[in-house]
C-alpha positions as CSV (number, residue, x, y, z in Angstrom):
1,X,120.4,81.2,92.2
2,X,116.8,84.3,91.4
3,X,115.5,82.3,94.3
4,X,118.6,82.0,96.4
5,X,119.5,85.7,96.2
6,X,115.9,87.0,96.8
7,X,115.3,84.7,100.1
8,X,119.0,87.0,100.7
9,X,117.6,89.8,100.5
10,X,113.8,88.3,102.3
11,X,115.6,87.5,105.5
12,X,118.2,90.6,105.5
13,X,117.0,93.3,104.2
14,X,113.4,93.2,107.2
15,X,116.0,91.9,110.2
16,X,118.1,94.7,109.4
17,X,115.5,97.8,109.5
18,X,113.5,96.0,112.1
19,X,117.3,97.1,113.1
20,X,117.9,100.5,112.9
21,X,114.6,101.4,114.0
22,X,114.8,100.9,117.0
23,X,118.7,102.0,117.4
24,X,117.3,104.9,115.2
25,X,116.0,106.2,119.3
26,X,118.9,105.8,120.9
27,X,118.8,109.6,120.5
28,X,117.1,109.1,122.9
29,X,119.1,108.0,125.3
30,X,122.3,110.1,123.9
31,X,120.2,112.9,125.6
32,X,119.1,111.8,127.7
33,X,123.4,111.2,129.8
34,X,123.8,115.0,127.7
35,X,120.6,116.1,130.1
36,X,122.4,114.9,133.2
37,X,125.6,115.5,132.5
38,X,124.4,119.0,132.2
39,X,122.3,118.9,135.7
40,X,124.7,117.4,137.5
41,X,127.8,119.5,136.5
42,X,125.6,122.7,137.1
43,X,123.4,121.6,140.4
44,X,125.2,118.5,142.0
45,X,128.5,116.7,141.3
46,X,129.6,116.2,138.5
47,X,128.9,112.4,137.4
48,X,132.2,110.4,135.6
49,X,130.6,108.3,133.4
50,X,128.5,110.9,131.2
51,X,131.0,111.9,128.6
52,X,132.0,108.5,128.1
53,X,129.3,106.6,127.9
54,X,127.8,109.3,125.9
55,X,130.5,108.4,123.7
56,X,129.5,104.5,123.8
57,X,126.0,105.1,122.6
58,X,126.9,106.6,119.8
59,X,129.1,104.9,118.4
60,X,126.6,102.2,119.1
61,X,123.7,104.6,117.2
62,X,126.0,105.2,114.3
63,X,127.6,101.4,113.8
64,X,123.9,99.7,114.0
65,X,122.2,102.0,112.3
66,X,125.5,101.5,109.0
67,X,123.2,99.3,108.0
68,X,119.7,100.6,107.4
69,X,121.8,103.7,106.6
70,X,122.7,101.2,103.2
71,X,119.2,100.1,102.5
72,X,117.1,103.2,102.4
73,X,120.4,104.5,100.7
74,X,120.7,107.7,102.7
75,X,124.8,107.0,103.1
76,X,126.6,109.9,100.9
77,X,127.4,109.5,97.8
78,X,128.2,111.7,94.9
79,X,125.2,112.1,92.4
80,X,127.2,114.6,90.4
81,X,126.9,112.1,87.3
82,X,125.0,108.7,88.3
83,X,122.2,110.8,90.1
84,X,121.2,110.7,86.3
85,X,121.9,107.2,85.2
86,X,119.2,104.6,84.7
87,X,118.2,101.5,87.0
88,X,120.5,99.4,85.6
89,X,122.9,100.8,84.7
90,X,123.3,102.5,87.8
91,X,123.5,98.3,89.3
92,X,125.8,97.4,87.3
93,X,127.6,100.8,88.9
94,X,127.7,99.3,92.1
95,X,127.7,95.5,91.2
96,X,131.2,96.4,90.3
97,X,132.3,99.2,92.7
98,X,130.9,97.4,96.0
99,X,134.1,95.2,96.2
100,X,135.9,97.9,97.3
101,X,132.9,98.3,100.2
102,X,134.1,94.6,100.8
103,X,137.4,94.5,101.2
104,X,137.3,97.6,103.4
105,X,134.8,96.4,105.6
106,X,135.8,92.9,105.5
107,X,139.2,94.6,107.4
108,X,137.0,96.5,109.6
109,X,135.4,93.1,110.6
110,X,139.4,90.7,111.4
111,X,140.3,94.1,112.6
112,X,137.1,94.9,115.4
113,X,137.2,90.6,116.0
114,X,141.7,91.3,117.1
115,X,140.4,94.3,119.1
116,X,137.4,93.1,121.3
117,X,139.8,89.9,121.7
118,X,142.3,92.4,122.9
119,X,139.8,93.7,125.1
120,X,139.8,90.3,127.1
121,X,142.7,89.2,127.3
122,X,144.6,87.8,124.5
123,X,147.6,89.1,123.4
124,X,148.0,86.8,120.5
125,X,148.2,87.1,116.4
126,X,144.6,84.3,116.6
127,X,142.2,85.8,117.4
128,X,139.3,83.8,115.6
129,X,140.6,80.9,116.8
130,X,141.0,82.9,120.3
131,X,137.4,83.2,120.2
132,X,137.0,79.7,118.9
133,X,138.8,78.5,122.3
134,X,136.6,80.1,124.3
135,X,133.2,78.4,122.8
136,X,134.9,75.4,122.5
137,X,136.3,75.8,126.8
138,X,140.0,75.4,125.7
139,X,141.0,79.4,126.2
140,X,140.0,81.6,128.9
141,X,139.8,85.4,129.8
142,X,143.5,87.0,130.6
143,X,143.0,90.8,131.6
144,X,140.1,92.6,130.7
145,X,140.7,95.9,129.0
146,X,139.5,98.9,130.8
147,X,139.4,102.9,129.2
148,X,142.3,104.4,131.1
149,X,139.6,107.8,132.1
150,X,138.6,107.5,135.9
151,X,135.6,106.0,135.8
152,X,137.1,103.2,134.3
153,X,134.5,100.9,132.3
154,X,135.5,97.3,130.7
155,X,135.7,98.0,126.3
156,X,135.0,94.6,125.6
157,X,130.7,95.2,125.4
158,X,131.2,98.6,123.4
159,X,133.8,96.7,120.8
160,X,131.4,93.4,120.5
161,X,129.2,96.1,119.6
162,X,131.2,97.2,117.2
163,X,132.0,94.0,115.4
164,X,128.4,92.9,115.9
165,X,126.5,96.3,113.3
166,X,130.0,96.2,111.7
167,X,128.7,92.0,110.6
168,X,125.5,94.0,109.8
169,X,126.7,96.1,107.4
170,X,128.4,93.6,105.8
171,X,125.4,91.1,105.0
172,X,123.9,94.0,104.0
173,X,125.8,95.1,101.6
174,X,125.7,91.8,99.9
175,X,122.1,92.6,100.2
176,X,122.7,95.4,97.7
177,X,124.9,93.7,95.5
178,X,122.8,90.5,95.5
179,X,119.9,93.6,94.6
180,X,121.9,94.9,92.7
181,X,122.8,91.8,90.3
182,X,118.8,90.9,90.6
183,X,118.1,94.0,89.0
184,X,120.9,93.4,86.3
185,X,118.6,90.4,85.9
186,X,115.8,92.1,85.2
187,X,114.3,91.4,88.8
188,X,112.0,94.5,89.8
189,X,114.2,95.6,93.2
190,X,112.2,99.3,93.3
191,X,113.4,102.5,92.2
192,X,117.3,102.6,93.5
193,X,117.8,104.9,95.7
C-alpha cells in the first residue's frame, strides 16, 4: 500500500504542478483582455466580448490553479493553533478533516457534470448516463446553452474547464491525503506547509 501511495503522489503532484505553472500565466491573458476592453471603450467602438471573456479567463485561472494552490499549501487556513503543531500532528488532523473536503468536492463535481450536461442540451436527471450515451452514440447533443448577454457565447467550454479543474482538485486532495498517511507511517514527505 505504501508503494501505491508513493506512486500516486509521484504522478499527481508533478502533473498538477505542471498545470499550475502553465495556468499561472493566464493572468497575462486576463490583463490583455481588460486592457483591450479599456482601449476599445475609450478610442474605438466598445467590444461586446471583453467583460465576459475576462470572466471566463478568470474562472479558468482560479479553477485550474486550485490544485496547485492546495499542493503549495497556499490555501486559506487558520494557523492559530495549527501552525505550532508538529508535522505528524498536522498530518493526523488533515487526514481526518480532508474527508469533509472530499465530500464537498464530490458534490461540486457532480453539480459541475450536471451543469455541463445541461449546457449541452440534456434536461434529464442522470447526467453521467448522458455522457456515457454521448460516448457510445446513443445520446445526441440538444439545444446548446448560451449566455443571455448580447455577445451570447456558448457556455459548455467554460463548464468543461470547471469540471476538469474540480476533478484535478479532487485528485490533488487525495494526493495530500496520501502524503498525510505516508507522514503518519514515518515516511519523509517534506515539511507540512
